[in-house]
Backbone as a printed PyTorch tensor [residue, N CA C, xyz], in Angstrom:
tensor([[[ -8.8430, -25.6940,  58.6250],
         [ -8.8070, -25.9530,  57.2110],
         [ -8.2980, -24.7030,  56.4990]],

        [[ -7.3610, -24.9080,  55.6290],
         [ -6.8010, -23.7840,  54.8720],
         [ -7.6990, -23.4880,  53.6870]],

        [[ -7.8800, -22.2300,  53.4360],
         [ -8.6470, -21.8550,  52.2500],
         [ -7.6860, -21.6500,  51.0940]],

        [[ -8.2050, -21.8750,  49.9390],
         [ -7.3930, -21.6870,  48.7370],
         [ -7.0450, -20.2170,  48.5970]],

        [[ -5.8300, -19.9350,  48.1750],
         [ -5.4810, -18.5240,  47.9700],
         [ -6.3800, -17.9150,  46.9030]],

        [[ -6.7150, -16.6930,  47.1320],
         [ -7.5650, -16.0120,  46.1590],
         [ -6.6980, -15.1820,  45.2340]],

        [[ -7.1580, -15.1110,  44.0130],
         [ -6.4640, -14.2700,  43.0360],
         [ -6.8790, -12.8370,  43.2700]],

        [[ -5.9540, -11.8990,  43.1430],
         [ -6.3590, -10.4970,  43.2710],
         [ -7.3540, -10.1390,  42.1840]],

        [[ -8.2990,  -9.3180,  42.5490],
         [ -9.3030,  -8.8900,  41.5700],
         [ -8.6290,  -8.0880,  40.4780]],

        [[ -9.0160,  -8.3700,  39.2510],
         [ -8.5080,  -7.5840,  38.1310],
         [ -9.2870,  -6.2930,  38.0580]],

        [[ -8.6150,  -5.1770,  37.8570],
         [ -9.3590,  -3.9270,  37.7210],
         [-10.2300,  -3.9730,  36.4800]],

        [[-11.4120,  -3.4190,  36.5840],
         [-12.3070,  -3.3650,  35.4300],
         [-11.6900,  -2.4800,  34.3620]],

        [[-11.7750,  -2.9270,  33.1420],
         [-11.2600,  -2.1180,  32.0350],
         [-12.0910,  -0.8500,  31.9290]],

        [[-11.4110,   0.2320,  31.7110],
         [-12.1230,   1.5060,  31.5730],
         [-13.0120,   1.4620,  30.3350]],

        [[-14.2050,   1.9360,  30.4680],
         [-15.1110,   2.0060,  29.3290],
         [-14.6580,   3.1580,  28.4410]],

        [[-14.4540,   2.8810,  27.1660],
         [-14.0260,   3.9690,  26.2750],
         [-15.0750,   5.0820,  26.2300]],

        [[-14.5950,   6.3000,  26.1190],
         [-15.4870,   7.4510,  25.9890],
         [-15.8680,   7.6670,  24.5350]],

        [[-15.0500,   7.1390,  23.6410],
         [-15.2380,   7.3730,  22.2100],
         [-14.5080,   6.2710,  21.4530]],

        [[-14.5790,   6.3780,  20.1410],
         [-13.9530,   5.4060,  19.2600],
         [-13.2370,   6.1390,  18.1460]],

        [[-12.2280,   5.4870,  17.5920],
         [-11.5550,   5.9880,  16.4050],
         [-11.8110,   4.9680,  15.3050]],

        [[-12.3350,   5.4340,  14.1890],
         [-12.5950,   4.5780,  13.0320],
         [-11.6940,   5.0250,  11.8960]],

        [[-10.9040,   4.0940,  11.3880],
         [-10.0380,   4.3860,  10.2510],
         [-10.7890,   4.1050,   8.9570]],

        [[-10.5640,   4.9540,   7.9920],
         [-11.1040,   4.7440,   6.6630],
         [-10.1300,   5.3240,   5.6480]],

        [[-10.0920,   4.7170,   4.5020],
         [ -9.2730,   5.2550,   3.4200],
         [-10.1420,   6.2300,   2.6520]],

        [[ -9.7040,   7.4790,   2.4840],
         [-10.5710,   8.4900,   1.8790],
         [-11.0190,   8.1700,   0.4670]],

        [[-10.2320,   7.3860,  -0.2940],
         [-10.6780,   7.0450,  -1.6450],
         [-11.7520,   5.9570,  -1.6230]],

        [[-11.9220,   5.2790,  -0.4820],
         [-12.9700,   4.2680,  -0.3350],
         [-14.2240,   4.9040,   0.2760]],

        [[-14.0520,   5.5970,   1.4170],
         [-15.1720,   6.2970,   2.0590],
         [-14.5800,   7.3910,   2.9320]],

        [[-14.8660,   8.6280,   2.6130],
         [-14.2380,   9.7700,   3.2810],
         [-15.2240,  10.4870,   4.2060]],

        [[-14.7090,  11.4320,   4.9500],
         [-15.5550,  12.2830,   5.7860],
         [-16.5500,  13.0430,   4.9150]],

        [[-16.1550,  13.4150,   3.7140],
         [-17.0820,  14.1090,   2.8050],
         [-18.2130,  13.1790,   2.3580]],

        [[-17.8990,  11.9060,   2.1700],
         [-18.9490,  10.9370,   1.8430],
         [-19.9340,  10.8120,   3.0030]],

        [[-19.4060,  10.7470,   4.2250],
         [-20.2930,  10.6420,   5.3860],
         [-21.1280,  11.9120,   5.5400]],

        [[-20.5300,  13.0700,   5.2930],
         [-21.2990,  14.3160,   5.3690],
         [-22.4410,  14.3030,   4.3490]],

        [[-22.1500,  13.8540,   3.1430],
         [-23.1690,  13.7600,   2.0940],
         [-24.2660,  12.7530,   2.4700]],

        [[-23.8680,  11.5780,   2.9580],
         [-24.8200,  10.5070,   3.2530],
         [-25.5410,  10.7040,   4.5880]],

        [[-24.9700,  11.5240,   5.4560],
         [-25.4840,  11.7880,   6.8080],
         [-25.2710,  10.6240,   7.7740]],

        [[-25.4190,   9.3770,   7.3030],
         [-25.1580,   8.1900,   8.1260],
         [-24.8740,   7.0110,   7.2210]],

        [[-24.1560,   6.0250,   7.7900],
         [-23.8010,   4.8490,   7.0080],
         [-23.5670,   3.6760,   7.9370]],

        [[-23.7440,   2.4800,   7.4080],
         [-23.3200,   1.2870,   8.1280],
         [-21.8160,   1.1500,   7.9950]],

        [[-21.1340,   0.9520,   9.1170],
         [-19.6680,   0.8360,   9.0960],
         [-19.3250,  -0.6220,   8.8130]],

        [[-19.4040,  -0.9590,   7.5220],
         [-19.2660,  -2.3520,   7.1080],
         [-17.8620,  -2.6580,   6.6210]],

        [[-17.6190,  -3.9170,   6.3480],
         [-16.3510,  -4.3290,   5.7650],
         [-15.2360,  -4.5710,   6.7580]],

        [[-15.4840,  -4.4460,   8.0520],
         [-14.4450,  -4.6630,   9.0630],
         [-14.2190,  -6.1710,   9.1790]],

        [[-12.9790,  -6.6060,   8.9560],
         [-12.6770,  -8.0310,   8.9660],
         [-11.5210,  -8.3490,   9.9190]],

        [[-11.6440,  -7.8560,  11.1180],
         [-10.6930,  -8.1480,  12.1880],
         [-11.5340,  -8.4890,  13.4120]],

        [[-11.2330,  -9.6020,  14.0700],
         [-12.0730, -10.0640,  15.1740],
         [-12.0980,  -9.0860,  16.3500]],

        [[-10.9650,  -8.4930,  16.6990],
         [-10.9610,  -7.5440,  17.8160],
         [-11.7940,  -6.3120,  17.4770]],

        [[-11.6430,  -5.7930,  16.2670],
         [-12.4420,  -4.6370,  15.8390],
         [-13.9230,  -5.0050,  15.8220]],

        [[-14.2460,  -6.1940,  15.3070],
         [-15.6290,  -6.6760,  15.3010],
         [-16.1860,  -6.7420,  16.7210]],

        [[-15.3790,  -7.2500,  17.6510],
         [-15.8270,  -7.3620,  19.0350],
         [-16.0930,  -5.9980,  19.6540]],

        [[-15.2680,  -5.0100,  19.3320],
         [-15.5380,  -3.6460,  19.8240],
         [-16.9020,  -3.1810,  19.3360]],

        [[-17.1700,  -3.3740,  18.0410],
         [-18.4520,  -2.9220,  17.4880],
         [-19.6080,  -3.7200,  18.0830]],

        [[-19.4340,  -4.9980,  18.2140],
         [-20.5130,  -5.8680,  18.6840],
         [-20.7840,  -5.7080,  20.1760]],

        [[-19.7160,  -5.5930,  20.9760],
         [-19.8570,  -5.6980,  22.4240],
         [-19.7080,  -4.3960,  23.1940]],

        [[-19.0540,  -3.4080,  22.6120],
         [-18.7080,  -2.2320,  23.4110],
         [-19.2560,  -0.9100,  22.8880]],

        [[-19.4020,  -0.7660,  21.5870],
         [-19.9010,   0.4980,  21.0490],
         [-21.3670,   0.6600,  21.4010]],

        [[-21.7200,   1.8640,  21.8370],
         [-23.0970,   2.1670,  22.2210],
         [-23.6190,   3.3400,  21.3960]],

        [[-24.9210,   3.3100,  21.1220],
         [-25.5490,   4.4290,  20.4180],
         [-25.2700,   5.7000,  21.2160]],

        [[-24.8230,   6.7260,  20.5110],
         [-24.4840,   7.9990,  21.1310],
         [-22.9980,   8.1850,  21.3660]],

        [[-22.2050,   7.1030,  21.2970],
         [-20.7580,   7.2350,  21.4970],
         [-20.1560,   8.1130,  20.4010]],

        [[-19.2810,   9.0570,  20.7800],
         [-18.5740,   9.8490,  19.7700],
         [-17.5790,   8.9840,  18.9930]],

        [[-17.3220,   9.3830,  17.7560],
         [-16.4180,   8.6650,  16.8690],
         [-15.4830,   9.6720,  16.2080]],

        [[-14.1870,   9.4770,  16.3780],
         [-13.1960,  10.2490,  15.6320],
         [-12.9780,   9.5270,  14.3100]],

        [[-13.1070,  10.2410,  13.2160],
         [-12.9080,   9.6530,  11.8920],
         [-11.4900,   9.9660,  11.4250]],

        [[-10.7780,   8.9240,  11.0700],
         [ -9.3620,   9.0010,  10.7470],
         [ -9.1340,   8.5390,   9.3150]],

        [[ -8.5200,   9.4080,   8.5100],
         [ -8.1630,   9.0250,   7.1430],
         [ -6.7760,   8.3800,   7.1690]],

        [[ -6.7440,   7.0830,   6.8370],
         [ -5.4680,   6.3880,   6.7060],
         [ -5.1210,   6.3190,   5.2210]],

        [[ -3.9190,   5.9400,   4.9200],
         [ -3.4670,   5.8980,   3.5200],
         [ -3.8000,   7.2060,   2.8200]],

        [[ -3.5680,   8.2940,   3.5190],
         [ -3.8070,   9.6380,   2.9940],
         [ -2.5360,  10.4400,   3.2290]],

        [[ -2.4550,  11.5740,   2.5780],
         [ -1.2850,  12.4350,   2.7710],
         [ -1.7330,  13.8070,   3.2230]],

        [[ -1.6340,  14.1460,   4.4740],
         [ -1.1430,  13.3010,   5.5620],
         [ -2.2840,  12.4820,   6.1580]],

        [[ -1.9570,  11.3760,   6.8290],
         [ -2.9930,  10.6670,   7.5660],
         [ -3.3420,  11.4590,   8.8230]],

        [[ -4.6070,  11.3460,   9.2640],
         [ -4.9830,  12.0400,  10.4910],
         [ -6.4790,  12.0400,  10.7280]],

        [[ -6.8470,  12.6380,  11.8490],
         [ -8.2470,  12.7430,  12.2390],
         [ -8.8600,  13.9080,  11.4700]],

        [[ -9.9880,  13.6200,  10.8010],
         [-10.5900,  14.6050,   9.9060],
         [-11.9570,  15.0990,  10.3590]],

        [[-12.5450,  14.4220,  11.3380],
         [-13.8710,  14.8530,  11.7570],
         [-14.4290,  14.0150,  12.8780]],

        [[-15.6730,  14.3380,  13.1830],
         [-16.3620,  13.7160,  14.3050],
         [-17.6720,  13.1130,  13.8280]],

        [[-17.9540,  11.9310,  14.3010],
         [-19.2190,  11.2590,  14.0380],
         [-19.7970,  10.7730,  15.3500]],

        [[-20.8540,  10.0010,  15.2270],
         [-21.5170,   9.4480,  16.4100],
         [-22.0950,   8.0850,  16.0320]],

        [[-22.0250,   7.1310,  16.9480],
         [-22.6780,   5.8420,  16.7310],
         [-24.1800,   6.0980,  16.7880]],

        [[-24.8810,   5.7840,  15.7010],
         [-26.3160,   6.0660,  15.6280],
         [-27.1650,   4.8070,  15.5530]],

        [[-26.5330,   3.6730,  15.4310],
         [-27.2580,   2.4100,  15.4010],
         [-26.3970,   1.2990,  15.9390]],

        [[-26.9810,   0.4610,  16.7710],
         [-26.2370,  -0.6060,  17.4240],
         [-25.8380,  -1.7210,  16.4820]],

        [[-25.1460,  -2.7050,  17.0210],
         [-24.5890,  -3.7640,  16.1800],
         [-25.6570,  -4.5960,  15.4840]],

        [[-25.3230,  -4.9430,  14.2470],
         [-26.1700,  -5.8350,  13.4560],
         [-25.2600,  -6.5370,  12.4530]],

        [[-25.7230,  -7.6400,  11.8690],
         [-24.8810,  -8.3480,  10.9090],
         [-24.4760,  -7.4520,   9.7410]],

        [[-23.2440,  -7.6240,   9.3090],
         [-22.7060,  -6.8750,   8.1730],
         [-23.1560,  -7.5680,   6.8860]],

        [[-24.0260,  -6.9280,   6.1000],
         [-24.5370,  -7.5880,   4.8960],
         [-23.4830,  -7.8540,   3.8360]],

        [[-22.3690,  -7.1340,   3.8630],
         [-21.3450,  -7.3790,   2.8370],
         [-20.7390,  -8.7690,   2.9860]],

        [[-20.7970,  -9.3390,   4.1780],
         [-20.2530, -10.6850,   4.3910],
         [-21.0300, -11.7400,   3.6060]],

        [[-22.3050, -11.4610,   3.3030],
         [-23.1620, -12.4340,   2.6190],
         [-23.2390, -12.2000,   1.1080]],

        [[-22.6280, -11.1320,   0.6270],
         [-22.7440, -10.7470,  -0.7780],
         [-21.5130, -11.2110,  -1.5570]],

        [[-21.6570, -12.2170,  -2.4180],
         [-20.5050, -12.7250,  -3.1680],
         [-19.8380, -11.6830,  -4.0650]],

        [[-20.5350, -10.6070,  -4.4000],
         [-19.9500,  -9.5430,  -5.2370],
         [-19.1540,  -8.5360,  -4.4170]],

        [[-19.2370,  -8.6070,  -3.0990],
         [-18.5690,  -7.6420,  -2.2280],
         [-17.1450,  -8.0700,  -1.9030]],

        [[-16.2610,  -7.0680,  -1.7660],
         [-14.8920,  -7.3460,  -1.3130],
         [-14.9090,  -7.9280,   0.1020]],

        [[-15.9660,  -7.6500,   0.8540],
         [-16.0780,  -8.1360,   2.2240],
         [-16.7540,  -9.4860,   2.3510]],

        [[-17.0250, -10.1450,   1.2330],
         [-17.7260, -11.4290,   1.2730],
         [-16.9420, -12.4620,   2.0790]],

        [[-17.6560, -13.1880,   2.9380],
         [-17.0670, -14.2670,   3.7210],
         [-17.9900, -15.4760,   3.5980]],

        [[-17.6340, -16.4410,   2.7690],
         [-18.5220, -17.5830,   2.5390],
         [-18.7860, -18.4150,   3.7930]],

        [[-17.9490, -18.2650,   4.8330],
         [-18.1610, -19.0120,   6.0770],
         [-19.2040, -18.3450,   6.9770]],

        [[-19.4740, -17.0830,   6.7590],
         [-20.4400, -16.3580,   7.5910],
         [-21.8490, -16.7110,   7.1470]],

        [[-22.7060, -17.0090,   8.0940],
         [-24.0900, -17.4040,   7.8100],
         [-25.0450, -16.3900,   8.4150]],

        [[-26.1350, -16.1340,   7.7350],
         [-27.1250, -15.1710,   8.2360],
         [-27.6270, -15.5450,   9.6300]],

        [[-27.8180, -16.8340,   9.8940],
         [-28.2880, -17.2710,  11.2060],
         [-27.2220, -17.2210,  12.2820]],

        [[-25.9630, -17.1820,  11.8670],
         [-24.8330, -17.1190,  12.7980],
         [-23.7420, -16.2630,  12.1560]],

        [[-23.9930, -14.9510,  12.0600],
         [-23.0420, -14.0850,  11.3420],
         [-21.7050, -13.9760,  12.0620]],

        [[-20.6600, -13.9580,  11.2750],
         [-19.3160, -13.7640,  11.8170],
         [-19.0200, -12.2810,  11.9900]],

        [[-19.5030, -11.4590,  11.0580],
         [-19.0950, -10.0540,  11.0040],
         [-20.2690,  -9.1400,  11.3200]],

        [[-19.9700,  -8.1250,  12.1060],
         [-20.9770,  -7.1620,  12.5490],
         [-20.5700,  -5.7620,  12.0990]],

        [[-21.5330,  -4.8640,  12.1850],
         [-21.2700,  -3.4500,  11.8970],
         [-22.1470,  -2.6140,  12.8210]],

        [[-21.8340,  -1.3490,  12.9130],
         [-22.6850,  -0.3650,  13.5880],
         [-23.0250,   0.7120,  12.5650]],

        [[-23.9850,   1.5360,  12.8980],
         [-24.3030,   2.6840,  12.0430],
         [-23.6220,   3.9130,  12.6410]],

        [[-23.0570,   4.7390,  11.7670],
         [-22.3570,   5.9550,  12.1820],
         [-22.9800,   7.1390,  11.4620]],

        [[-23.1940,   8.2360,  12.2060],
         [-23.7240,   9.4500,  11.5880],
         [-22.7070,  10.5730,  11.6590]],

        [[-22.8210,  11.4780,  10.7110],
         [-21.9420,  12.6460,  10.6120],
         [-22.2690,  13.6480,  11.7130]],

        [[-21.2340,  14.2230,  12.3170],
         [-21.3980,  15.3280,  13.2670],
         [-20.7040,  16.5700,  12.7140]],

        [[-19.4070,  16.4630,  12.4250],
         [-18.7000,  17.6150,  11.8620],
         [-17.4120,  17.2000,  11.1690]],

        [[-17.0520,  18.0020,  10.1790],
         [-15.7460,  17.8870,   9.5330],
         [-14.8690,  18.9660,  10.1410]],

        [[-13.6690,  18.5930,  10.5490],
         [-12.7560,  19.5730,  11.1250],
         [-12.2480,  20.5050,  10.0240]],

        [[-11.9840,  21.7750,  10.3630],
         [-11.5060,  22.7200,   9.3470],
         [-10.1320,  22.3600,   8.7980]],

        [[ -9.3640,  21.6190,   9.5920],
         [ -8.0540,  21.1510,   9.1390],
         [ -7.8310,  19.7720,   9.7380]],

        [[ -7.1030,  18.9520,   9.0190],
         [ -6.7940,  17.6150,   9.5090],
         [ -5.9060,  17.7260,  10.7460]],

        [[ -6.1580,  16.8930,  11.7360],
         [ -5.2600,  16.7690,  12.8830],
         [ -4.3520,  15.5960,  12.5130]],

        [[ -3.2020,  15.9380,  11.9670],
         [ -2.3400,  14.9330,  11.3390],
         [ -1.7360,  13.9750,  12.3570]],

        [[ -1.3540,  12.8240,  11.8620],
         [ -0.6750,  11.8380,  12.6960],
         [  0.5840,  12.4450,  13.3020]],

        [[  1.2770,  13.2660,  12.5440],
         [  2.4880,  13.9290,  13.0550],
         [  2.1490,  14.8110,  14.2560]],

        [[  1.0710,  15.5800,  14.1750],
         [  0.6350,  16.4310,  15.2930],
         [  0.2180,  15.5710,  16.4780]],

        [[ -0.5140,  14.5040,  16.2140],
         [ -0.9410,  13.6100,  17.2880],
         [  0.2620,  13.0080,  18.0020]],

        [[  1.2440,  12.5530,  17.2510],
         [  2.4470,  11.9500,  17.8600],
         [  3.2410,  12.9510,  18.6830]],

        [[  3.2130,  14.2130,  18.2900],
         [  3.9790,  15.2470,  18.9990],
         [  3.2940,  15.6900,  20.2930]],

        [[  2.0330,  15.3490,  20.4600],
         [  1.2620,  15.7930,  21.6300],
         [  1.4800,  14.8310,  22.7940]],

        [[  2.1870,  15.2920,  23.8130],
         [  2.5360,  14.4460,  24.9600],
         [  1.3150,  13.9390,  25.7090]],

        [[  0.2260,  14.7050,  25.6970],
         [ -0.9780,  14.2840,  26.4300],
         [ -1.6700,  13.0930,  25.7680]],

        [[ -1.2210,  12.7130,  24.5870],
         [ -1.8080,  11.5620,  23.9010],
         [ -0.9940,  10.2820,  24.0980]],

        [[ -0.0040,  10.3280,  25.0030],
         [  0.7640,   9.1210,  25.3110],
         [ -0.2040,   8.0280,  25.7400]],

        [[ -0.0250,   6.8560,  25.1910],
         [ -0.8860,   5.7250,  25.5260],
         [ -2.1010,   5.5740,  24.6270]],

        [[ -2.3360,   6.5190,  23.7250],
         [ -3.4590,   6.3870,  22.7950],
         [ -3.1550,   5.2150,  21.8540]],

        [[ -4.0970,   4.2440,  21.7290],
         [ -3.8100,   3.0740,  20.8900],
         [ -3.3450,   3.4130,  19.4780]],

        [[ -3.8960,   4.4260,  18.8620],
         [ -3.5110,   4.8050,  17.5010],
         [ -2.0080,   5.0170,  17.3810]],

        [[ -1.3870,   5.5060,  18.4430],
         [  0.0180,   5.8920,  18.3810],
         [  0.9750,   4.7770,  18.7780]],

        [[  0.4280,   3.6140,  19.1410],
         [  1.2760,   2.4780,  19.5120],
         [  1.9490,   1.9140,  18.2610]],

        [[  3.1940,   1.5380,  18.4100],
         [  3.9470,   0.9800,  17.2810],
         [  3.2430,  -0.2740,  16.7740]],

        [[  3.0670,  -0.3480,  15.4680],
         [  2.4570,  -1.5200,  14.8550],
         [  0.9440,  -1.5830,  14.9510]],

        [[  0.3120,  -0.5570,  15.4890],
         [ -1.1500,  -0.5650,  15.6490],
         [ -1.8100,  -0.3510,  14.2940]],

        [[ -2.5780,  -1.3260,  13.8450],
         [ -3.2310,  -1.2240,  12.5420],
         [ -4.7380,  -1.4150,  12.6460]],

        [[ -5.2420,  -1.6020,  13.8550],
         [ -6.6590,  -1.8870,  14.0470],
         [ -7.5210,  -0.7460,  13.5250]],

        [[ -8.5790,  -1.0820,  12.7870],
         [ -9.4120,  -0.0610,  12.1410],
         [-10.5000,   0.4980,  13.0610]],

        [[-10.7460,  -0.1470,  14.1850],
         [-11.7010,   0.3270,  15.1930],
         [-10.9620,   0.2890,  16.5170]],

        [[-10.8170,   1.4640,  17.1620],
         [-10.0190,   1.5520,  18.3760],
         [-10.7430,   2.3460,  19.4490]],

        [[-10.5850,   1.9510,  20.7100],
         [-11.1570,   2.7460,  21.7960],
         [-10.3550,   4.0290,  22.0020]],

        [[-11.0420,   5.0580,  22.4590],
         [-10.4110,   6.3460,  22.7740],
         [-10.8830,   6.7490,  24.1660]],

        [[ -9.9520,   7.0810,  25.0400],
         [-10.3090,   7.5080,  26.3990],
         [-10.9050,   8.9200,  26.3670]],

        [[-11.5840,   9.2840,  27.4180],
         [-12.1610,  10.6250,  27.5330],
         [-11.0720,  11.6920,  27.4450]],

        [[ -9.9430,  11.4490,  28.1240],
         [ -8.8430,  12.4170,  28.0970],
         [ -8.3050,  12.5950,  26.6830]],

        [[ -8.0920,  11.4950,  26.0000],
         [ -7.5560,  11.5830,  24.6320],
         [ -8.5570,  12.2300,  23.6830]],

        [[ -9.8350,  11.9270,  23.8430],
         [-10.8580,  12.5760,  23.0190],
         [-10.8020,  14.0850,  23.2020]],

        [[-10.7400,  14.5430,  24.4380],
         [-10.7130,  15.9930,  24.7000],
         [ -9.4780,  16.6510,  24.1020]],

        [[ -8.3310,  15.9660,  24.1620],
         [ -7.1090,  16.5380,  23.5780],
         [ -7.2630,  16.6570,  22.0610]],

        [[ -7.7400,  15.6060,  21.4020],
         [ -7.8960,  15.6430,  19.9410],
         [ -8.8990,  16.7230,  19.5450]],

        [[-10.0170,  16.8190,  20.2630],
         [-10.9930,  17.8690,  19.9490],
         [-10.4040,  19.2550,  20.1870]],

        [[ -9.5730,  19.3970,  21.2080],
         [ -8.8900,  20.6760,  21.4530],
         [ -7.9510,  21.0350,  20.3070]],

        [[ -7.2360,  20.0490,  19.7880],
         [ -6.3540,  20.2950,  18.6400],
         [ -7.1640,  20.7010,  17.4170]],

        [[ -8.3110,  20.0700,  17.2270],
         [ -9.1790,  20.4290,  16.0910],
         [ -9.7280,  21.8450,  16.2630]],

        [[-10.1120,  22.2050,  17.4820],
         [-10.6260,  23.5680,  17.7400],
         [ -9.5300,  24.6000,  17.5200]],

        [[ -8.2930,  24.2650,  17.9260],
         [ -7.1780,  25.1930,  17.7190],
         [ -6.9480,  25.4200,  16.2280]],

        [[ -7.1180,  24.3860,  15.4220],
         [ -6.9680,  24.5300,  13.9690],
         [ -8.0680,  25.4350,  13.4230]],

        [[ -9.2610,  25.3740,  14.0240],
         [-10.4030,  26.2060,  13.5790],
         [-10.0800,  27.6760,  13.8220]],

        [[ -9.4130,  27.9690,  14.9460],
         [ -9.1120,  29.3610,  15.3000],
         [ -7.9410,  29.9030,  14.4940]],

        [[ -7.0850,  29.0070,  14.0170],
         [ -5.8660,  29.4510,  13.3050],
         [ -6.1880,  30.0080,  11.9400]]])
């Protein structure tokens, strides 16, 4: 009797070492996080980003904070996931820009995590600097058309970005 051909095993996806969270500084900046010490990372309305927060982010994971729609855009500091996934209350608030009338408290569509402040970098690690760094090839942030507000960061890429931030501190 012939056995059915087996499919080759898919390699397990690498677990991200860190995350990159985009924020617009006029909405919520690294200085706001430093002042508040911690915040719920609410208002994310993309299913893939939501899934990262809900299924993959763990308490203690490092977070690179990235100012988008800024001049220049870039990584401005470091945070840490300080609270696991929970329903995003802005989805239930009709006065919120994040309101989603289809989301129900008993079956929430949108989730958030809590993020705490770790440090503000002495200088922004600009998108231009990130793009020029060959060791960051393959970093999701640098992919053409990448607009996701929550992105995984590999251990190697995290170390390179932190090294660039440390070099700015010494300069």
